[in-house]
C-alpha positions in Angstrom: -54.4 32.9 74.7 -51.5 32.7 72.2 -47.5 33.2 74.0 -46.6 37.6 73.1 -43.0 36.5 74.1 -40.8 36.5 71.0 -38.3 33.9 70.2 -34.9 33.7 71.9 -32.1 33.9 69.6 -30.1 30.7 68.7 -26.3 31.8 70.2 -25.3 28.8 70.0 -24.1 29.0 66.4 -21.2 31.6 66.4 -21.3 33.8 63.4 -19.7 32.4 60.2 -16.1 34.7 59.6 -15.8 37.8 57.9 -12.9 36.7 55.1 -10.5 39.3 54.0 -9.0 37.1 51.2 -8.1 40.3 49.0 -6.9 42.8 52.2 -3.2 42.3 52.3 -3.0 43.6 55.8 -5.4 41.1 57.4 -3.7 38.4 60.0 -0.5 41.0 60.1 0.6 42.0 63.2 1.9 46.2 63.2 5.0 44.5 64.6 5.8 42.5 61.5 4.9 45.3 59.6 7.2 47.7 61.4 10.3 45.0 61.0 9.7 44.7 57.8 9.8 48.4 56.5 12.8 48.4 58.7 14.2 45.6 56.8 13.3 47.0 53.6 14.0 50.5 53.4 16.5 50.6 56.5 15.6 53.4 59.8 16.9 56.3 58.2 14.8 56.0 54.9 11.6 55.2 56.7 12.4 58.3 59.0 12.9 60.6 55.4 9.2 59.0 54.0 7.5 58.9 57.6 8.7 61.9 59.3 8.0 60.7 62.9 10.4 60.6 65.9 10.4 57.2 66.6 11.6 56.1 63.1 14.5 59.5 63.4 16.0 59.7 66.7 17.2 56.4 68.3 14.4 54.3 66.2 13.2 50.4 67.3 10.5 48.1 66.8 9.3 48.4 70.6 9.6 52.4 70.6 7.7 52.5 67.1 4.8 50.2 68.2 4.2 52.2 71.3 3.9 55.4 69.4 2.1 53.9 66.4 -0.5 52.5 69.0 -1.4 55.4 70.0 -1.3 57.6 66.6 -3.8 56.5 64.4 -2.4 59.0 62.0 1.0 57.3 61.8 0.0 54.0 61.3 -2.4 54.5 58.4 0.9 56.2 56.8 2.7 53.0 58.0 0.4 50.7 56.5 0.1 53.1 53.3 3.7 52.6 53.3 3.8 48.5 53.6 1.3 48.6 50.6 3.1 50.5 48.4 6.0 48.4 49.4 4.2 45.1 48.2 3.0 46.7 45.3 6.6 47.8 44.4 8.2 44.3 45.1 5.4 42.6 43.0 6.7 45.3 40.0 10.4 44.5 40.5 9.7 40.8 40.8 7.7 41.1 37.4 9.6 42.9 35.7 12.7 40.0 35.6 
């Protein structure tokens, strides 16, 4: 009589890592993104571009991180602005 139990999957080999070579956000922390935006635009300009309280009233990286981790729509705006900033920097570098 043949054995009807299904074969046991091989769990000793981890799956191959998914590479995200074309994703400029891959490997960046939210802290690095906020820090780069604040350094590039300044808090005042950042608050004008994304009008959220953590950027407009007594801004800091810590308060921004706390808010952005809880608020997906705001985090998406920050990530979008970061990508825009990278394109802007590339364009300025190419024009020289």
